[in-house]
N, C-alpha and C positions, 0 to 999 in steps of 0.2 A: 236807780230804774231797772237797771238789768236783773237786780236782787226780788224788786217787786214783780216784775215779767214772770220770774222763776218762782217765786212761791204760788202765785196765783196759776198758772200752770198745773204745779204739782199737787197745788190744794183742790183743783178742778177736777181733775183726772182721779185723786183719790176720794172725793166725795159721787163721784161719776161709780168708780168701779163697787164701792160697797153699794152704791144703788141696785147695781148689776147682781150682785152677790144674793141680795135680800130677794130680788125678784126670781133667781135663781132656785131660790128654796121654798120659795112658796107654790112654784110650777107643778102643776100634777096634771096625768091625765091621757087620753089617748094620744094617737100619734097620727095626724092625717096628714093631708100630703100638702094641705094647706094651711096654714095658721094667723089670728091676727090677734097681736098684742101692743105695747105700748099707748096703754089706756091714757086720756086725758079726759077726765071726768068720764062719760059714757060712751067715747068714742076713742075708739083705736085710731091709732098715728103710723103703723106700721103690720104691712103683711110680708108673709116671708111664704115661699111655695117652693116644693122638691122638683125639681125637672130632670127627667133620664129620656137619654135616646141610645138607641142602640145602635153598636158600628158593626155587630156582627163578632163572631167567634167571644162571647163571654165578654167580649170589651163593650164599653158602655161610657156615652158622656153624661155626666153627673153633675148635676148644678141647683146653688139654692139661688132664687131671687129675690129679693128685698126691695118691695115697693111701700116707699114712704108716701104720707100725703101731700097734694100740693102745697109747696112752701116748706117742707121740711126735707130735710136731707141726713142721708146715712154716709158712715165713713170711708176712706180708702183705707188700705193697710198702713200708710203712714199718716196719723190723723190730723198730725200739724200741732198749732200750739194748745188745741183743746179739743176734747171727744175722745172717743174708743174706737178703735179698728174692730168690726165685727170677726168674729169667733168660732169655726166651724168644726165640729168634730164628728166623723165619718164613722157611720156602722155598716160593716158588710162582710158578709162570708167572700174574702178575698181580699185584695190590695186597691189600694188608692194610687195610682202610677204617677202622680206630680203632684207639685201644689199646685194650689188657688190661681187661675189667671186672673189678676184684677183690669178690667177697662180703664180706660184713662179718666181720671176725675178731674174735676173743677175747685177752684181755688174760693174760700169764702173770708174774704180779708172782715176784719171788724178793729175799723180806725180808732173808734171811742178808746180801744183798749189797747189797741196796738198787736193783736193777735191777728193768725189767718192760719185755717186749717182746712182739709183738701178732704173732699168726698161725692156725693152723688144726691141729685134732686131728683132727680130721675128712678124708675125702674132698674135694676143692675142684676145682674146675672153673675153670680161667682161660681165658675164653671174649671171644673177638671176632669180627668179619665180616669178609668176604674177598670180592671179585672176580675171578673166574679167568679168563685168555684162552680163546678158543674150542680146543679141542685138549687142554686141561690135564688130567693125566689124575691126580697125586697132589697131595698137600702134605707137606712134612716142615717138624721142629722140634728144633732142637737147646734142651735144657734144662738147665741149672742148678741144682741147688736144693740148699737142705741142712735137714736133718732133724736134731731136738734132743730127747734126754730129759735123763737123765744126763751125754751126751754128745753130742754134734754128729758128725755124719759128712755127708760130700759125694756128692754124686749125679751123675753126669752121662748123658744121656738123650740117643741120636740113635734118632728115632722119625718114622715115616712112614705116610699113611690112604692111600685110593685115594678120588678124588673120583667117588663113588657117587649116580649123580639119584634113586636108588630110597630114602625115607627110612625110617630104621630106628626104629618107635614107642620101643624103650627109649632109642634114643639120643635120639631129640627130645624126650623126659618129662625126662631126666636135661638139658638143656639148660635145659629151660622150668623147672623146678625150683631149679636154682641162680639162673636170671636174678633171683628172686622174692627171693634172699639178698643183691643188689645194691643197696648203699643209692641211693635216689633224692635227686635236689634238694630241699631242705627246701620250698621254694613248693609244687614238684609232691605232694609227702605231706601238706600238710596241716599242716605243723608250721612255728612261728614260733622264732626263737631271737635273743639281743642279746647283747652282753655287759650288765653292771650297773654298768659303769666301766671307764673307761682302764683300760687294762694297763700296772700297775706296775711300772715297770725297779728292780730292785736288785742288791745287789753280789753277792748267792750267786745271783739268777736273777727273773725277771719272775714275776710273780704275775696273775692274771684270773680272774674268775668270769663264768661263760657261765648263762644262765637260759634256760629250752626249754620252750615248749609245748606238747608232744605232737600235741593237736588244734586247737592255733590260742587265741589269747588269749580268745575267745570261747565256748569249750565250758565252762570250770570245772571243777568235780570229774564233770560228765558222760563224760569221757575215758576210754575205756577201752584208750588205748596207754600202754604204762609203759615205764620203762626196762628194757634186758636186761642191761645191762653191769654184774654183780655185783662186778667187780672195778675198773670206770674206766668212767666215765659219757660218757666223748669218747676215740674213739681219734685222734690228732691226727698230721697228714702231717708229713711228715720237713721241718725246717729247717736249713739249714746252721748260722745263728745258735744256737740253743737248743734243747733236747731238754724238750718239755713232757711231764706227767706229769698224770694227771686223776684224779680221787678218785672214788669210785661218788657217782650223782646220789643228791641227796636231795630229800625233799618242799620245795616253796617254803612258808615261815610264814604268810606271809600272798596266796597267790595259789592258790586250789582247782586241780587239774590241772597246776602247772606245777613244773617241779624246777630245782634249782640245782646244778651243777657246779662245784667249785671247782678251780683246774689251777695246778700250780706248774712254773717251768722250770729248768733249769740251762742256763747257758751253757757254749758248745762251744768257746771260745777266750778268748783273752786280753781282748781289746775287749768293749767293753759296749755295745753299741751299741742302737738305739731297736726296742724288741721286733716282731718280724716280725707280720704280720697272724696272726690265728688263725683255722686249716681244720681240719676231721677228720671224722669219721664219728659221728653219735649213734647207738647202738645202742637200738632199740625195739623191743618187739613188741607185738601186740592179746592181746587176751581170748582167742582161738583159738590162740596160739602163733605167729601169722603174722610173720614179720619186716616192720616198717615202719621201719628201721633208713636214717634222712638223712643226706646232706654238709651239711655248713655251712661258710659263706664267706663271706667279704666283711660280717663282723658288726657292724652296728653298736651305739653305746654307747646302753643306755637304762636310766637309773638308777632306784632304785626299782620293782621289777617289778611289785609288788603295785597301787601306785598304776597303773601302766600296764593291768593286766587290769581292775580295777576303779576307773579314775578315775571321780569323783562329779563328776555333771554340777552344773554353777552352781544354785544354789539358784531356783526357779522365782519370783525377783520383780524387777521392773524395776531397771536400775540407779541411777535417780534415788532408787527405794524402798530401796535398799541405802546409797547415801552417807546418806540422813536416818537409817536405822539405825545408822548410822556415827557422825552429828554425836550425837544420843542416847548411844550408847553413851559417845564421848568426854565427852559431860557429866557421867554418871554417875560415870566415873573421879574425878573431882574427891572423891568419895565414898569411894573405897576408900583401905585404908591403906595400899599403896604410896606413894601420891600425898600422903598426909599433911603428911610433913617439908614438902615445899615449898609444899603449900599454905599451912602456918602463916609457913613466910617471906615469900610474898606479903602476909598479911594484915598484918603490920607495916612492909611497904612500903606500903599502904593507908593505912596508920595514921599513917606517916608526911609522907603526900600531902595528907592528909585536908582541911588548910586551906592547900592550892596552888593554881593555878588550874586548869583543865579543860586546858590544854596539857601541863601537866607530866603529869597523868594519862594523857593519851591518847599522851605518848612512852613512859610505861613500858610500858602494852598493846601497843602498837604491838612495842614490843622484845620483849617476856614472848612476843607471838604468834608474832614472826618466830623464833624461837628454836624454837618447837615446830613450826612450818612447816619449817624447814629439817631439824629433825632427824627429822620423819616421813618426808619426801621423800625424805634420804638412808636411812633404812630401807626403804621402798619401792626404792629403786634397787638396794638391796642383795640386797633379796627377787628384784627382776626378772635381775639379773646371775648372782645363781646360780642362778636356774632357767632362764636360757639357757646358763648352764656344765653343765647335766644335774643340779644339787643339789636335794633335794624342802627346802622348808624351813616352817614353822609360826609362828604368832605367839609372840612370846616366844622364837623359837629363840636369838638372841643370849646368853640368859642359861645356854644350855648350853657355852657356849664361853668356857674359862679364861682367853684373852687380855681378853675383854669383862668379865669379872668383876675383873680386876685393875685394868683401866684406871679405870672407875667407880667403886670402892673407893678408887683416889688421889686419881679427880676429889672424892668424897666428903669427905675429908681434908681436901684443903685448902678446900673450900668450908667445912668445920666449925672451921679454923683463923682461915678470914676471919670469919668470926662471932663467934670469941673475941676478936678484933679483935689478931691477932697480924701481918697485914699487911691493907692497902686496897687493892682494886681501882683505884679512881679514881686518875686521873693526877694530880690538885690536892693536893699533899702538906698545903697549907694547911688543909686542911678534916680533919687527921686530930686536931686538938683535939675536934671533935664527933663522933672516932667513938663509935656505939653510939646518937646522935641520929638519925641519917638514914641513909636508904639509899645505895648507892653509885651512882647513877644508872641510865639506861636501859641501859648495857653488862650491869650484874651481872643487870638483869629477862632480858635477852636469854640468859643463861649459865643463869639460873632456869630459861627455858622448855627449854635444853636436857637439863637435870637433870631437868624435870616427866617428858618422855618417857621418857630411863630407866631412872624408875621407875615408870613407868605400865604399861608392857607386857608386867611378868609377871602384871597382872588381867586378869580375861577379866569385862566388865560385862556383863550382860543388854543385847539387842541388837547389843553387838558381837559375838558369835561366828557370828552369821548375816550379818553385813555383813564381817566377815574369811572367813571361809570363803566368800562370795561372790568377794570381791576375789582370793584365791589359787586361786581356778580362772577367773579370767578374762586377758582380755590386758593388757597391761603399761598402757596408758593408765588402764584402769579401777581396778588396784592403784593409783597416783599417787592418783587422784581418792578414793576410798575412803581411805586413808591420811590423808589432806588434810583430809579430813571431819575423822577421829577426831581430830586436831589440833586443829581448829577447834572442837570441840565440848569438849576437854580446854580451851581458852583464854577460851572464852564467858565464864564470872563473871566474869573479871579484864577483859574487854570490856564487860562492861554496867557494872562499877564506875565504869570510866573515862568511859565514858559520860554516867553520873549520878553525878557526883562528888557530892552533895548526900548521897549513901549513905552514902558513907564520912565523913562530916563526922560520923555519930551515932557514930564509934568515938573513942576516948580520944586527946588530944594528946599528938603525940610527945612525948618527953622522956627522963628518968632509966631510966626503966622499959623502955626498949625494949633499952638494955642487958643489961637483967638478962633480957630475953627472948630476945634474940640468943642470947646464952650459952647459956639453954634449948636451943635449938631447935638450937646446935652441936651440943650432948650427943644428939640427936636423930637427926642425921646419923649421927654416931659409929655410935649404935647399929644405923641401916639397913648400916653398914660392916661390923659384925659378923656381921649376917644375911647379907651376901654374902660372907663367907670363909667362914660355914657352908655354903653351895655350892659354893664352889670348892673346899671339903675334899670335897665328895660327886662333884663333877667330877673332879677333878684329883687328889685325895689330901692325907693330911694335909703332903708334901713342899712342896708347891705354898703351900700357908698358911704354911708355915715363912718361904720365901721373900719373899713377897708381905708377909709381917711387917716384913721389913727392906726392901721397897721404899718403905712407907709410913713408915716411922722415916725413909727420906732425902729423901721428900717433905716430911715436917714439919723436919726440917732445913734444905731448900731454902726455904720458906715464912718459915720465923723468920728466916735470914738476909737474905729479901727483904724484910720487915718492920722490921731492925733499919737496914738502910740508910735505909729511909723516916724512922725516925725520926730520924734524922743527919740529916736534912735534904736525901739524895740525891736527885737527880730520876731515880727508876729507875720506867720503866714498865708495866704490867699487863703488854704484849708482851712484854715479858723474862723476867717471870716465866713466862708461859705456856712461852714455848720454852723455859726451864732445866729447868720440869718435865716438859714432852713428851719432852727428852733423857733426865730421868732415867730416868723411864718405860720409853722405847724399849729400852735398852740394859739397862735390868732386864729387861724381858720377855722379850729376846733371850737372856738367860744364863738366864732360869726355864726348869724343867723344867714344862711347861703342857700337855703332852700329857693326854687321859683315860686315866684310870688304874683300872685295874682293882680296887686294893686300897680304895676305898672301898665301905661297906658302905651297904646299904638301912637306911632307920629302919623303925621299927615300924610295921606296917601299922595304920591307924585302925581297920580290921575286924581282929581277931587273924585270923579264920577263912580271910580274903582268900586264895587264891593268886596266883603272879606271872603277868600276861597272857601270852596264847598264843592264837592264834586257833583252834589244831587243838586245843587242850583246850575254846575255848567251845564251837567247835563240836560235840566229843564229849561234853558235858554237855545240850546242844539236844537232842543224838542220841539219850541214853539219857531224854530224856522231861523233866528238870530245867531250870525258868526260871534264870537267870542274870539278875546283876547287875553291870555292870562300872565301875569307877570310875576315869576318869582322872586323873592330878594331879601334881604335881612341887613340890619343895622349893621353887622360887623361886616359887610362883604363892600370894601370899599370900589370893585368894580360895580357894584349895583348902582351905589351912589352916584358915583360919575357918571353911568349914560342915565340916572335919571335928573343929574341937575343938566348936562348936555342937549338930552332928547325928549325922555317923558312929559317931564315939564315945559316943551318949547310951547307958545299957545299956539302952536298950529295941527299939535297932535288931538285934544281933547275934541275939538270942533269938528275935526275930522271922523275920529271916532263914530261920533255921532251922526253925523251926514251918511256916514255907510252903513249906519245900524249895529254897530258891534256893541256885545254889555263886556263890559271890562270888569275884571277879579283880580285882587293883588293879596299874593298868598304868601305873608310874612313870615319867614323862617328864624326869625332873630330868638325866639325861644323854641326849643325843642319839642316838635310836632310830627308825631307819627304820619297823621294824615296828608301833611305836606311831602313829605318824608316818603312815602308810599308813590304819591303821585309825581314826582322825581323821578323815582326808580322806572316807573310803567312807560315817563319818557325817555330810559337809558341816561340818566344822568344820576350822579350824586350831589352837586352841588348848585350853588345858584351861583349869577346869576342864569335864569333860564327865561325865554321870551318864545309862548308858545301860541300859535293862531290855529283855532279850532274851525273847521266848516262845517255845517249843519249836514251835508251830505256825506260826510266823510269823517265822522267824530272818534273813529279810532285812531286817523293817522294826523295829526296834527303837523304843521309845518312848523320847526322850530329854527330863529333866527340864531345870528352870530351872538355869544356872548357881548363881544365889543359893539354897539350899537351906532350906528349915524341914522339922521333924521331921515335924509333919504330912500336908505332900505329900508326902513320902517314904515314909512309913508306906502311908498312901493308896494310891500308886502300887502299893506292892510288891502291896498286896493284892488289886487291879484285876489286876495280871500274873499273880498265882500263880491268880487266878479263872480268866482266858483259858486257864491252861495246865491246867487240870483235865482237860480231856479227852485232854491230848497226853498225861499223867501216867499216866494211866490207861490209856489206849494201851499207853504203853510197858512196863508193869506183865503 
């Protein structure tokens, strides 16, 4: 398809060029001010005129006006897939001061053969400025142009005009009018433009997404300048490596006043080079129909344009107060369902250490805290690196990544098998006889800390939302400090127990019962694995789940073989098991199709009347005078599911929403969605759950409900918001 496209394009251009050469060779005669050519039978299809306007001091505006017949068109400087740009050769005693100014063209797509060209169906004036030598009396131009409709005809013109110092008002008005159609530089026109991500090179051609703010980022919905290209949002400059084709501009879903232009390219040669810089003309017009077209070039990459246009200011709290909130939030995470399996494991560890000295307690506590701290700092480093690379992320973002879900599932299966007694992490095989009667040492506590963080991040406890929102809008050192404070809060209960070992002596003495408890906790970890695989199915589709199950079976076989070797008395280290499991997981993950899939279906909403979240729909509801309830959720967010089961699915909630006139929207963040992430950022949040109530008279200041909902608090907030919205609702009616 691409090869035939390229051959048609090159062949047609070659034929047109040959026709022009033939026309030029046969042209002769005088040089009038105006000439007609491109004859279709006895009728000409193109007229060329040479216009001159004096500017003083032997300086002139000179231009060639090309006037095609109705239904015919001439071409822009980048003719597109077909056609040839007009060529002008000036003859003047003096110098031409600049290149031709090309007015904004329009697009002429041909869907039948998938080609697009750019040009003018109207009379167009191609103008520049010149300075003549003293005594010069005229200026001449040789013009070659192509005019097309159902066929293409070449035109050759040799025209001349006197350098008359007396201005002609009609000619001056013509130059002035056409100058308004010439695109300005984006900065001079108050327009801002950027790429939403790096230009992606593909086998068929590159891809790019351009975001344009016609009135600048601060104007928002007040902008009265809109795209004027009904068939293409950008008229790209010609490039030897690639032919760009732009879709019509569409409104940005999250940035009022901004538009998005999707571009695809077609390679023009066999090579696949790095895509060249993108530049061209964005056609815009104001409310009065005046052209506001601009030239864009040297475009920077600004990911997530919605976050740029409405980037939230950090919550106005001191960094130390945010760190305190983070510590409290981490402390409360110990009560979240996400962390309960690991917390239960640590309780068994405390029970086994109840009658040991304080140093044993401190070693386990230090190892557990170290595992948590390393994990939290690694998570902070990932956030900082992704942000530096231009990606926008939020709390719990790793749960949206199929590779992470598969990796943590494999780790949980390995931990569960350890609890079942299939193998021992400790290096001392002489202790295998007491398997189940005591823990496996500080090394196991360190890995328990890693696991606690992996399972805690889907939760968002009270105080944690504010702290994380502050962190994500702050410099890198603050991000690291906030994440570390969350980790210290998560580790605090175990640190306190280690500091006061007398408390743990109240727990039952370790014994055979702990072997049974370990088996029960192993099943709890397998239950968590099932939950992660369910999320994987939502994120990457059922095929990814099938592949992950095969991987988990291989992990179980490797762990079983490791345990068998231990029981035969072979000295096999935990490091060897780790290397084997990492190698198996890496090979499997490389082989699995773990890209986000569109085959995953959304789960049933907790509130059946809820509609999928879209900022434009929310604004439409508010403009209609209706209050809005938006709940941000995700399948991997345990707190979200608890709130939905306990509160949102209560039979009293939906009827009350309907009675009070609410429109309800569900923002499902199970899969990565920058639209939802941007909406959370504008609320000062970095994760879910978030519950927002919007009143029509105050759409920019929604009321945020606590992360842990109660039915009474929700119903009271709904009634208060509806009462505040009543004047706006009455006015709308």
